[in-house]
C-alpha positions in Angstrom: -6.7 -260.3 -69.6 -6.6 -262.0 -66.2 -4.0 -262.2 -63.5 -0.8 -264.2 -63.8 0.9 -265.7 -60.8 4.5 -266.6 -61.2 5.9 -269.2 -58.8 9.4 -268.2 -57.7 9.9 -269.9 -54.4 11.8 -273.1 -55.2 15.2 -274.1 -53.7 16.7 -274.7 -57.2 18.8 -277.5 -55.8 19.6 -279.0 -59.2 21.3 -275.7 -60.1 23.5 -275.7 -57.0 25.9 -273.9 -56.4 24.4 -271.2 -58.5 21.4 -271.0 -56.2 23.2 -271.3 -52.9 23.0 -267.6 -52.3 20.7 -266.4 -55.1 17.1 -267.6 -55.9 16.9 -269.4 -59.2 14.5 -266.9 -60.8 17.2 -264.2 -60.4 20.0 -266.0 -62.0 21.4 -263.7 -64.7 20.8 -264.7 -68.3 22.3 -262.3 -70.8 21.4 -259.0 -69.2 18.2 -259.9 -67.4 17.4 -262.5 -64.7 15.4 -265.5 -65.8 12.3 -264.2 -64.0 12.3 -260.9 -66.0 12.0 -262.9 -69.3 8.8 -264.5 -68.0 7.5 -261.1 -66.8 8.2 -259.6 -70.3 6.5 -262.6 -72.0 3.3 -262.2 -69.9 3.2 -258.5 -70.5 3.5 -258.9 -74.2 0.7 -261.5 -74.1 -1.6 -259.0 -72.4 -1.6 -260.1 -68.7 -2.0 -256.9 -66.9 -1.6 -258.0 -63.3 1.5 -259.9 -62.4 2.0 -261.5 -59.0 5.3 -263.1 -58.0 5.2 -265.6 -55.1 8.7 -265.7 -53.6 10.1 -267.8 -50.7 13.7 -269.1 -50.8 16.0 -266.1 -50.6 12.9 -264.2 -51.6 14.1 -260.9 -50.2 16.3 -260.6 -53.3 13.2 -260.7 -55.5 11.5 -258.2 -53.3 14.4 -255.9 -53.7 14.6 -256.4 -57.4 11.0 -255.3 -58.0 11.0 -252.7 -55.2 9.0 -249.7 -56.6 7.8 -251.6 -59.6 4.3 -250.7 -60.8 4.0 -253.8 -63.0 4.9 -256.6 -60.6 3.6 -257.4 -57.1 5.9 -259.6 -55.0 4.6 -261.6 -52.0 7.0 -263.3 -49.7 5.1 -266.3 -48.4 5.8 -269.4 -46.5 4.3 -272.0 -48.8 4.8 -275.7 -48.6 4.6 -276.4 -52.3 3.4 -275.0 -55.6 -0.4 -275.5 -55.1 -0.2 -274.3 -51.6 0.8 -270.9 -53.0 -2.7 -270.5 -54.5 -4.3 -271.5 -51.2 -2.3 -268.8 -49.4 -3.0 -266.1 -52.1 -6.7 -267.0 -52.6 -8.0 -263.9 -51.0 -6.2 -261.6 -53.4 -7.3 -263.5 -56.5 -10.6 -261.9 -57.7 -10.8 -263.1 -61.4 -12.9 -266.0 -62.6 -9.8 -267.5 -64.3 -6.1 -266.9 -63.9 -2.7 -268.1 -65.1 0.0 -269.8 -63.1 3.5 -269.9 -64.4 6.7 -271.5 -63.1 9.5 -269.0 -62.5 12.3 -270.9 -64.2 11.2 -271.1 -67.9 12.6 -269.5 -71.0 10.0 -269.5 -73.8 8.4 -267.4 -76.5 5.1 -269.3 -76.2 1.9 -267.4 -77.2 0.3 -267.9 -73.8 -2.6 -265.6 -74.7 -3.7 -268.5 -76.8 -3.7 -270.7 -73.8 -5.9 -268.2 -72.1 -8.3 -268.1 -75.0 -8.4 -271.8 -75.3 -9.2 -272.1 -71.6 -12.0 -269.6 -71.8 -13.5 -271.2 -74.9 -13.7 -274.6 -73.4 -14.5 -273.7 -69.8 -12.5 -276.6 -68.1 -11.5 -276.3 -64.5 -7.9 -276.3 -65.6 -5.9 -276.2 -68.9 -2.2 -277.2 -69.0 0.2 -275.8 -71.5 1.9 -278.7 -73.3 4.9 -279.1 -75.5 6.1 -282.0 -77.7 9.7 -282.9 -76.8 12.1 -285.7 -77.8 12.8 -286.9 -74.3 9.8 -286.6 -71.9 11.5 -288.2 -68.9 12.6 -285.1 -67.0 9.0 -283.6 -67.2 5.4 -284.4 -66.4 4.1 -286.6 -69.2 0.5 -286.1 -70.5 -1.9 -288.0 -72.7 -5.0 -286.5 -74.4 -8.1 -287.9 -75.9 -9.5 -286.8 -79.3 -11.0 -283.7 -77.7 -7.7 -282.7 -76.1 -9.0 -283.6 -72.6 -6.3 -285.0 -70.4 -6.8 -288.7 -69.6 -3.5 -289.6 -68.1 -0.9 -287.5 -66.2 2.3 -288.5 -64.5 4.9 -286.3 -62.9 8.5 -286.9 -64.1 8.1 -290.6 -65.0 10.8 -293.2 -65.1 11.2 -295.2 -68.3 9.1 -298.1 -67.2 6.3 -295.9 -66.2 6.3 -294.2 -69.6 6.1 -297.6 -71.3 3.2 -298.8 -69.1 1.3 -295.6 -69.6 1.7 -295.8 -73.4 0.4 -299.3 -73.4 -2.6 -298.3 -71.1 -3.4 -295.3 -73.3 -3.1 -297.2 -76.6 -6.8 -298.2 -76.5 -7.6 -294.5 -77.3 -5.8 -294.8 -80.6 -5.7 -291.1 -81.1 -3.1 -288.8 -82.6 -1.7 -287.7 -79.2 -0.8 -291.3 -78.4 2.2 -290.8 -80.6 3.4 -287.5 -79.1 5.7 -286.9 -76.2 3.6 -284.1 -74.7 5.0 -282.7 -71.5 3.9 -280.3 -68.8 5.4 -276.8 -69.6 4.7 -275.2 -66.3 1.9 -272.9 -67.6 -1.6 -273.5 -66.2 -4.9 -271.7 -66.6 -7.4 -272.3 -63.7 -11.0 -271.4 -63.1 -11.5 -270.0 -59.6 -13.3 -273.2 -58.5 -9.7 -274.5 -57.9 -9.4 -272.2 -54.9 -12.4 -273.9 -53.2 -11.0 -277.3 -54.0 -7.7 -276.4 -52.4 -9.3 -274.9 -49.3 -11.4 -278.1 -48.9 -8.5 -280.5 -49.5 -5.5 -279.3 -47.6 -3.4 -282.3 -48.5 -3.2 -281.1 -52.1 0.2 -279.4 -52.1 1.8 -279.8 -55.5 0.2 -279.4 -58.9 1.9 -282.3 -60.6 1.9 -284.8 -57.8 -1.4 -284.0 -56.2 -3.8 -281.5 -57.8 -3.9 -282.8 -61.4 -4.3 -286.5 -60.4 -7.0 -285.4 -57.9 -8.9 -283.6 -60.6 -8.7 -286.5 -63.0 -9.7 -289.0 -60.3 -12.8 -286.9 -59.4 -13.9 -286.4 -63.0 -13.1 -282.8 -63.4 -12.5 -281.7 -67.0 -8.7 -281.1 -67.4 -7.6 -280.0 -70.8 -4.4 -279.7 -72.7 -3.3 -276.8 -74.9 -0.4 -277.7 -77.2 2.2 -275.0 -78.0 2.8 -274.4 -81.7 5.6 -276.7 -83.0 8.0 -273.8 -83.6 7.7 -272.5 -80.0 10.9 -272.3 -78.1 10.6 -273.7 -74.5 13.3 -274.5 -72.0 13.0 -275.6 -68.3 16.1 -274.1 -66.8 16.5 -276.7 -64.0 20.1 -277.7 -64.4 23.4 -276.1 -65.1 23.5 -277.8 -68.5 20.1 -276.4 -69.5 21.0 -273.0 -68.1 24.0 -272.8 -70.5 22.0 -274.2 -73.4 19.4 -271.5 -72.9 22.1 -268.9 -72.8 23.6 -270.1 -76.1 20.2 -270.3 -77.7 19.6 -266.7 -76.8 23.0 -265.7 -78.4 22.1 -267.7 -81.5 18.7 -265.9 -81.8 16.8 -269.2 -81.5 14.2 -267.7 -79.2 12.4 -265.7 -81.8 10.6 -262.5 -80.5 12.9 -262.3 -77.4 15.5 -259.5 -77.7 18.5 -259.2 -75.5 19.3 -255.8 -73.8 21.8 -253.5 -75.3 22.7 -252.5 -78.8 23.4 -254.9 -81.7 26.9 -253.8 -82.8 27.3 -256.3 -85.5 26.0 -259.8 -86.3 26.0 -261.8 -83.1 27.5 -259.1 -80.9 25.2 -257.2 -78.5 26.7 -254.6 -76.1 25.3 -252.6 -73.2 26.1 -249.0 -72.3 29.3 -247.3 -71.0 31.7 -250.0 -72.1 35.4 -249.9 -72.9 36.2 -252.5 -75.4 39.8 -252.7 -76.6 39.9 -256.5 -77.0 38.3 -258.8 -79.6 34.7 -259.9 -79.5 34.1 -263.2 -81.4 30.3 -263.7 -82.0 28.0 -264.8 -80.7 28.6 -262.8 -77.5 26.8 -260.6 -75.1 28.5 -257.8 -73.2 26.6 -255.9 -70.5 26.9 -252.4 -69.3 30.0 -250.9 -67.6 32.2 -253.6 -68.9 35.9 -253.2 -69.6 37.8 -255.5 -72.0 41.5 -254.7 -72.2 43.9 -255.0 -75.2 44.7 -258.5 -76.4 41.7 -260.1 -74.7 39.4 -262.4 -76.7 35.8 -262.9 -75.7 33.8 -265.6 -77.3 32.4 -267.3 -79.2 29.5 -268.2 -76.9 30.4 -266.0 -74.0 28.4 -263.6 -71.8 29.9 -260.8 -69.7 27.3 -259.4 -67.3 27.4 -255.8 -66.0 30.5 -254.5 -64.4 32.9 -257.3 -65.5 36.5 -256.4 -66.2 38.7 -258.5 -68.4 42.5 -257.9 -68.3 45.1 -257.9 -71.1 45.4 -261.1 -73.2 42.7 -262.9 -71.2 40.5 -265.4 -73.0 36.8 -266.2 -72.2 35.3 -269.0 -74.4 31.9 -270.7 -74.0 31.5 -269.2 -70.5 29.3 -266.9 -68.5 30.8 -264.3 -66.2 28.4 -262.8 -63.7 28.3 -259.3 -62.3 31.4 -257.3 -61.2 33.9 -260.1 -61.6 37.5 -259.4 -62.5 39.6 -261.6 -64.8 43.1 -260.4 -64.6 45.8 -260.4 -67.3 46.5 -263.7 -69.1 43.7 -265.5 -67.4 41.8 -268.2 -69.3 38.1 -269.3 -68.8 36.6 -272.1 -70.8 33.2 -273.9 -70.5 32.7 -272.3 -67.0 30.5 -270.1 -64.9 32.1 -267.4 -62.8 29.7 -266.0 -60.3 29.5 -262.5 -58.8 32.4 -260.5 -57.4 35.1 -263.1 -58.3 38.7 -262.2 -58.8 40.7 -264.4 -61.1 44.4 -263.8 -60.6 46.8 -263.4 -63.6 47.5 -266.5 -65.6 44.9 -268.7 -63.9 43.1 -271.3 -66.1 39.5 -272.2 -65.3 38.1 -275.1 -67.3 34.6 -276.7 -67.0 34.0 -275.3 -63.5 31.7 -273.1 -61.5 33.4 -270.5 -59.3 31.3 -269.3 -56.4 30.6 -265.7 -55.5 33.3 -263.7 -53.8 36.2 -266.1 -54.4 39.7 -265.1 -55.3 41.3 -267.7 -57.6 45.0 -267.7 -57.3 45.9 -271.1 -58.7 44.4 -273.6 -61.2 41.0 -275.0 -60.0 42.5 -278.5 -60.5 44.6 -277.8 -57.4 42.1 -275.8 -55.4 38.6 -276.5 -54.0 36.4 -273.4 -54.0 33.4 -272.8 -51.8 30.5 -270.5 -52.5 30.7 -267.6 -50.1 28.1 -265.1 -48.9 26.6 -263.0 -51.7 25.2 -259.6 -52.1 22.5 -259.8 -54.7 23.6 -258.3 -58.0 20.1 -256.8 -58.1 20.2 -255.1 -54.7 20.8 -251.4 -54.6 24.3 -250.3 -53.5 
């Protein structure tokens, strides 16, 4: 199997404030960062050389994979997604290779994308997924041979309509599908020459794929099986949805860390659980839940969290090493690393930034995200 290059350098601005002090690919998601789910997926699918291209706060990613024999991390000053390949071209020796975005949760059989690409020998093959609402994604139309004939990056409603009308002349099955760009691409190495010769091509969706179509290169689509789970974790809402889908076992083939204690309850090592866990719930390692506390349903406690007596955590994600003191209440919220929530405080539909001490209700207090030590850095 060929090399896989994971793009992990984006600012993650739509996930702010979660990404103010932590790169999006390292945001914790039930025991592992988002990026590690992608690494695990590619390993399962037979990709034996994994390269991570980091930029924004990339030193955290370098630290996380320090000493790893499975993942190579390059901290590079790229201008956009396609520019990454231009910079890394000299270390890519295979005739074809995979590019993956670093903010995706999926169980897609990407080895089939590789096989489809090799079989058809196109310059590029894009992984596609049918979705109900294509507007947040790059929309793609195929002809009867599954060659891409139209591609638009994150279209507005009017653009979708006009493209549909323009494409109707093909009258093929894909005209009636909402096929979107999933962030998985197979390329032949000819793309590296094209990028070197055309330095204005910076982004895959906005520049490279339209350029290939305009210049009559064969660009193909591979459609993920209908039952495939796929989520682009680009916003806080989709981050929480992906977390709950993991708790609900909707991502078949993806197993959370820890031990399954009972249906819907997975627990890490060295925990002290005196309170009640209401499934579905994930509890990481070195977690303490005191008497009278209630965790869940739909809650995640990452490693090192301490929950005091009679505290309640419901539909919320608590990041590493945070302390929720006695009688505190957290609902529909994200509490980031190293936060202290004082006794009796109620946090509802909020994000609490790293390092804060919350001593009164968030309705009366504005919290700022403070400097962070990566939860993945060595102490």
